[in-house]
N, C-alpha and C positions, 0 to 999 in steps of 0.2 A: 386557934391555929397551932399553938405550941403542942397541944395534945395530939393533933393530927401528925405533926412532924415526929413526935416521939413514937407514936404508934407505927408510923411508917418505918422508922429506924429499927424498932423491935421486930417488925415483920421481916425486914431485910435480913436481920441477924438470924431469924428462925429459918428463912429460906436458904441461907448459906450455912446452915448448921453442919456439923461434922458429917462428912459423907459416909462414914461408917454407920451412921444411924439411918441412912437411906435404906428403904426396903426395895431391893432389886428383885424383879421376878426371876424365879429359878431358871426359866427358859433363856432369859437374857444372860445370866451368869454362865449357863451351859454353852451358849453360842460363843460368848467371849472366851471360854476355856478352849473350845475347839479352834477358834482363830489363833489364840495364843500358842497352842500346841503346834499348829502348822506353820506359823509365821514368826513367832517371837522367841520360842524356847531355845532355839539354837544359839542365841546371844544372851538372853536373860536367864537361862537355866530352865530345866524341866519343871521345877516347882517355884519359879521366881527367885531362885537363889542368887547369890551375888558373885558372878564370875568377875574376873579382874578387869574386863574390858567394858562392862555394862552396869548400869545402875541396878541396885537391889530393889526390885519393885515391891517387895514386902515392906520396905521402909518408906515408900513414896508417900508423901503427905496426903492424907485422905481429904483434906480440905482444899486441895489444889487441882480440881478437875480441869479447869481451864488450862493450866500449865501442861497437864497430861495430854489433853486433846491437841494443843498447839505443838507439843513435841512429837506426837505420833503423826500428825498431819504434815508438819513442815520439816521434820527431822531435827536432830540436836546432836552437836558434836559429831561423832562418827556414825550415828544412827541415820540412815537415809529417810527421806520423807515417804510416808505411806498414804498420803492424802489421795493419790490417784489409784491406790490399790483398794483401800477400805472406804466404804460409805460412812456417812456420819453415824448411822445406826450401828454399824459394826464397830466403830471407834468407841461408841458409848457402851457396847457390849464388852469390849476389852476393858473399859474402865470398871464396869460392874464386876468383872472377873478379878481384876487387880485388887479392888476394894473388898469384895465379899467372897470370892471364889476359892481362896486359899487362906488358911489360918495366918494371921498377921503376927509379927514379932511383938 
C-alpha cells in the first residue's frame, strides 16, 4: 500500500511539473498570441512587458496555471473578467502563449 501511495505522489508531482516544460502545439501558441494581441496587449504590453498598471506576464509563475485561468476567467484587481468573452480553449491558448510564446525573463 505504501508503494502505491508513493507512486501516486510521484505521479502527481510529475503531472504538475514546471509548465515551461510542457510542449504546447505551435498552433495553440499562435492562437494565444493572436488573442493576446487583440485583447490583452493594451494593458499588459505589446510583448508582455510590465506597464505600471498591470502584471508583467513574463514573470508570471509558470507553475500556476490554475491561478492564471482563474484570474482571466473571473478578473483580478482592476482586470475585468473575461470568462464570458473567451472559451476555455482560448484561455488555455492564452496560457500557452504566456508560457511559451515569448522569451521569458
